[in-house]
C-alpha positions, -999 to 999 in steps of 0.1 A, spaced: -442 -509 605 -468 -515 621 -497 -509 596 -500 -549 597 -494 -564 630 -490 -600 634 -508 -622 655 -528 -656 656 -518 -693 644 -520 -710 607 -546 -718 594 -535 -742 576 -534 -770 609 -551 -801 598 -557 -797 562 -566 -832 547 -538 -838 523 -529 -872 498 -509 -889 499 -485 -880 462 -450 -880 459 -437 -846 449 -412 -851 423 -432 -875 396 -463 -879 379 -480 -908 361 -488 -897 330 -495 -902 300 -489 -877 268 -508 -885 234 -502 -873 200 -529 -883 179 -557 -853 181 -592 -866 197 -573 -884 230 -575 -864 260 -550 -861 289 -544 -891 317 -534 -883 350 -532 -904 378 -517 -884 404 -512 -844 404 -525 -814 424 -566 -815 419 -595 -798 439 -621 -825 426 -648 -845 443 -639 -878 453 -653 -899 422 -650 -874 397 -623 -885 365 -591 -881 364 -591 -876 326 -586 -838 317 -606 -826 290 -579 -804 280 -585 -804 241 -559 -823 217 -541 -801 186 -522 -811 152 -488 -791 141 -506 -787 113 -541 -764 131 -515 -747 150 -492 -740 124 -524 -728 102 -536 -706 134 -503 -682 133 -496 -687 97 -463 -705 98 -457 -686 130 -451 -659 111 -428 -632 129 -458 -607 131 -475 -630 149 -452 -633 176 -457 -613 210 -431 -632 231 -409 -649 249 -424 -677 277 -410 -699 302 -389 -721 275 -405 -709 244 -419 -685 219 -454 -668 226 -478 -663 193 -511 -647 190 -531 -671 166 -564 -677 154 -586 -714 153 -597 -720 121 -620 -750 137 -640 -720 158 -626 -683 152 -611 -682 186 -580 -659 191 -555 -679 213 -518 -679 229 -497 -707 216 -464 -708 234 -440 -735 209 -415 -749 232 -377 -750 223 -373 -779 208 -336 -778 219 -342 -766 254 -327 -797 281 -358 -793 304 -383 -786 277 -405 -816 277 -405 -818 314 -418 -785 319 -442 -788 290 -458 -819 309 -461 -803 345 -479 -768 322 -501 -798 314 -511 -814 339 -512 -780 361 -535 -762 339 -555 -787 329 -565 -796 368 -560 -763 382 -591 -738 376 -589 -701 390 -601 -665 377 -572 -655 385 -549 -682 368 -543 -684 327 -569 -708 308 -556 -739 290 -572 -743 260 -552 -775 248 -517 -785 238 -500 -805 209 -476 -836 213 -471 -844 173 -438 -856 168 -409 -839 186 -434 -805 187 -443 -795 219 -466 -764 221 -497 -752 248 -526 -735 236 -540 -708 262 -563 -679 264 -556 -649 252 -543 -624 275 -546 -593 255 -533 -567 271 -499 -586 281 -479 -591 311 -475 -567 337 -439 -561 331 -448 -544 300 -467 -523 320 -441 -514 344 -410 -514 324 -395 -497 295 -429 -483 288 -431 -470 251 -442 -433 248 -477 -447 234 -482 -464 266 -505 -455 298 -489 -458 332 -507 -484 353 -525 -455 384 -526 -463 417 -560 -479 418 -551 -508 388 -517 -517 404 -534 -526 436 -564 -545 416 -535 -560 399 -514 -571 431 -547 -584 448 -561 -608 419 -525 -621 419 -531 -624 453 -558 -646 450 -541 -666 422 -516 -681 441 -538 -680 473 -558 -708 450 -524 -726 448 -515 -732 480 -545 -732 497 -573 -746 481 -552 -772 454 -546 -803 474 -515 -810 480 -507 -778 482 -486 -764 447 -455 -745 451 -457 -720 413 -419 -714 420 -409 -688 394 -441 -657 406 -424 -630 386 -439 -598 364 -434 -612 331 -455 -642 342 -485 -624 355 -506 -617 323 -536 -593 319 -570 -599 305 -594 -569 299 -603 -545 325 -563 -551 339 -576 -587 356 -542 -607 362 -534 -639 357 -508 -661 369 -495 -680 336 -465 -704 329 -465 -732 354 -433 -750 335 -416 -750 370 -442 -757 393 -441 -776 422 -463 -802 445 -463 -785 482 -451 -809 506 -472 -831 525 -483 -848 556 -453 -839 586 -426 -826 556 -417 -795 558 -405 -788 524 -394 -802 492 -359 -806 484 -349 -797 446 -330 -784 419 -326 -745 424 -349 -727 393 -363 -697 390 -350 -663 384 -327 -647 398 -336 -615 415 -371 -635 430 -359 -666 444 -360 -668 481 -327 -668 500 -328 -703 516 -341 -715 480 -315 -701 467 -289 -714 494 -303 -748 501 -329 -761 474 -357 -763 504 -386 -751 490 -417 -740 505 -448 -719 504 -430 -697 523 -409 -694 488 -434 -679 466 -441 -653 491 -406 -643 490 -412 -638 455 -446 -621 456 -432 -597 478 -404 -586 450 -432 -585 427 -456 -557 448 -424 -545 455 -424 -536 416 -457 -526 413 -449 -499 437 -418 -484 426 -416 -498 394 -382 -510 395 -372 -539 384 -363 -566 403 -326 -569 391 -318 -534 370 -280 -535 360 -282 -502 343 -285 -488 380 -254 -480 402 -240 -510 427 -263 -502 453 -296 -503 431 -295 -533 411 -310 -552 438 -349 -542 443 -348 -558 478 -315 -550 485 -321 -512 481 -352 -515 499 -349 -530 526 -328 -500 548 -356 -479 534 -381 -496 549 -367 -485 588 -381 -450 582 -408 -440 567 -397 -408 557 -385 -428 531 -413 -439 520 -425 -414 499 -390 -418 475 -394 -455 468 -433 -445 447 -428 -452 418 -424 -414 397 -446 -422 367 -472 -422 395 -466 -381 395 -479 -380 435 -507 -396 426 -515 -420 452 -532 -423 488 -500 -417 515 -515 -437 538 -522 -470 514 -487 -470 499 -476 -471 538 -494 -501 539 -484 -517 505 -445 -508 520 -450 -526 552 -468 -560 535 -438 -557 507 -413 -557 535 -424 -583 553 -427 -607 522 -394 -601 523 -385 -610 552 -350 -632 556 -362 -656 574 -394 -677 561 -408 -675 592 -415 -643 600 -431 -641 561 -476 -636 560 -498 -661 552 -510 -664 512 -545 -662 530 -535 -629 549 -520 -616 519 -553 -618 501 -566 -596 528 -547 -569 528 -543 -561 494 -577 -565 486 -587 -539 512 -558 -515 495 -575 -526 466 -609 -510 479 -593 -478 491 -600 -461 463 -581 -431 454 -598 -400 435 -564 -379 425 -592 -348 419 -595 -344 454 -568 -364 469 -586 -386 491 -592 -420 495 -628 -430 489 -641 -467 492 -665 -493 513 -645 -489 543 -622 -455 532 -609 -444 568 -611 -480 587 -583 -498 598 -564 -524 577 -572 -562 583 -541 -580 610 -514 -605 596 -504 -636 604 -467 -652 600 -476 -684 607 
């Protein structure tokens, strides 16, 4: 497992932090079209003196009903966090959008709606889904996003229909690197940092060219600031992806997201689900199945997704599995920093595998992989 040796210290020491309460938001959600969301305390990456007013567009329920043909069944494209997602076309601009309608019977829907509006209004990155606007008419709560034509990463890894092409190795590494960049922005660029808390394949959406974007920020949480080491919160998330220390204690840290990312990376490499009850007992939990295999490189070939049909670089597979193994360490301080994950996965994505020649071709082919740090 020496592909990515560890050393060095955290690059987060001394980061300037803002004195923001981690548990509450000062907020005002208008319900009439044309108004703007007012935010007094939330994660931000803005310069001093910039306005706290967010230019997220507000929609009436009538507008969004028209865009989805009254939420007709053939416009339904999937299930998002706390609600159904529809494909629609805005009459005012002809823009094709994704519209998430929160379940009005959901106990936590309104809070998650607020968190998602706040987060996506203030966090902007090429690997985060773009929020176009929202609707808060009466008891209706809807979010309007850019439309991601290729669906979710889950759609391309698991239970593929016969007419869907399986992802090749190069595309898988590109998606992994892009998702890591989105998470790096939340951890290292947002101030204070944001803990995503629900990273999973179904929350990674794919645009043209398989560019990944993180979505569903309803469970996102402001990270620890100052001398605090964690945020204590009610355990929420998806079984199979939650870090063990978070599941057991409710103590949430940035390294909790790194664990979840490791599970996603294992899914990308192996094609297996995080939890698959159709498998035998010892193989139902992906991490539990993978951990014993990490101990011997001779097992690595059997961990590759059979749909790849052997078309992957052996060295690249070993390195990707080494990264995943570090991410799903039981102890949080043994997991790498997200910045180092980005460096490692960007390197792997640059090593273009050519199935015709069975060789690795890239700008740094043959060079050594980057070093990774755990703290």
